[in-house]
N, C-alpha and C positions, 0 to 999 in steps of 0.2 A: 645204911651200914657205915660203920666208922672206918676211917682209913688211917693207917700208920704212915708217918712220914719216913722217908729214906729207906723204904723197904721195897724190894723188887717184886712187882706183881706180874704174874704170868696170866695172860688171857686164854691160853691154850689148855691149861690144866684147871680142874675144879679147885675151889677154895678149901683149904684144910680147916675144918671146923673145930678140930681138937684143940687148936691154939686159942680159941675164943673163950671169953669168960662165960659162965653159965647163963646169965641174962641175955647175952647176945646169941647164944646157942638157941634159946627158946624163941627169940625174935626171928632168927633165920629159919627155924623149923616152921614157925607160924606163917611166915611170908611164903615159903616154898609151898606149903599146903594150900594157902589162900590162892596162889597163882595157878594151882592145879584144879581148882573148883570150876564147875561148868558155869556158874554165875559170873565169875571173874572173866572167863574166856568169852562169854556171850557179851558182856559189857564192853570188853576191849574190842571185840569184833564190831559192835555197833558204833563205837567211837571211831574206828578206822573207816567204816562205811560213811559216817557223817563227814569226816575229813575229805574223803574221796568225792562225795557229792558237792561239797563246798568248792573243791578244786575244779570240778567240771563246770560249776556255775561261773566261777571266775574266768575260766577259759572261754566259755560261750559269750560272756559279757565282753571280754576283750576282743574276741573275734568279730562280734557284731559291730562294735565301735570302730575297729580298724576297717572293716569292709564298708561301713557307712562313709567314713571320711575318704577312703580310697576311691570309692565309686563316685562320690560327689565331685572330687577334684580331678581325677584322671579320666574317668569315663564321660561324665557329663561336662566337666570343665566349667562348672558354675561360676567360680570366683573370677577367673580370667576372662571369660566371655562377657561378664557384666562390666569389666573394666576396659574393654576395647577390642574384643573379638579374637584374642590370642588363644592358643590351645596349650594345655599343660602336658608336659612330657615326663616330668619327674616330680615327686612329692617327698619331702623329708618330714617325718612325723616324730614327735617326742612321746615316749611311753614311760610312765612312772617306773622307777627301779623296782618297786614291789611286785611288778608283773613279769619279772625277768624269766622265771621258770615257765610260766604260762606262755610267754612270747616264744621261747625256744621250742616249745612243743607244737604250737599252732602255725608257725611260719611255713612249715613244710606240708601243711594240710591241703586237701583237694580244693578248698575254696580259694586258695591263693595261687593256683597253677597258672593263671593268665597274667600274673604279675611277677616281676623280678624283684625280690626283696633282699636287701643287703643291710646288715647291722653295721653301723659305723663304729669303728674302734675308738675307745676313749683312752686317754693317757692314764696310766695306773696311779700316778701321783695326784692327778685331778680327782680320781675316784676316792683316794684315801683322804684327800682334803675335803671333798664334798661327796659323802656317801649316798646322798639322795639325788644326785645328778641324774636326769632322765636318760633313758636309752634312746638314741637316735637311729631311726631306720629310714633307708632310702628306698622308695618304691617307684619302679618304672613299669610301664605296660609292655608286655611281650607281643601283644596283638598290634599289627600294623594298622594305623588309622584309628586306634581305639583309645 
């Protein structure tokens, strides 16, 4: 649909079709009828379901990777034990910025109850300068001796 410059547009009221030229009226009528068809609604619903499945896959992948690293470092203490018998009490992980939404939704999940997770704040100027800067999360174990 075409947009006129310097014209106030209200999103609360329907568009006044009488001011449109005849070709645009036909186009608007066609688009309205098209969006009311069952075929369009079914395709749109399928696309939304595919997006949802993809989001769930990304969340599961991120959750699996985080739990793998956290378990290896905090619970087993593999890296520090091999370097001299020390135990790890805190891990700082870097997560790609593209997983920001997924990270926010899975941090409070039941899989992470035994860990205290804190997202480290970044300077806004740094994020503007480097938009792909990773998200840093600090993970500590809540279980004593674990």
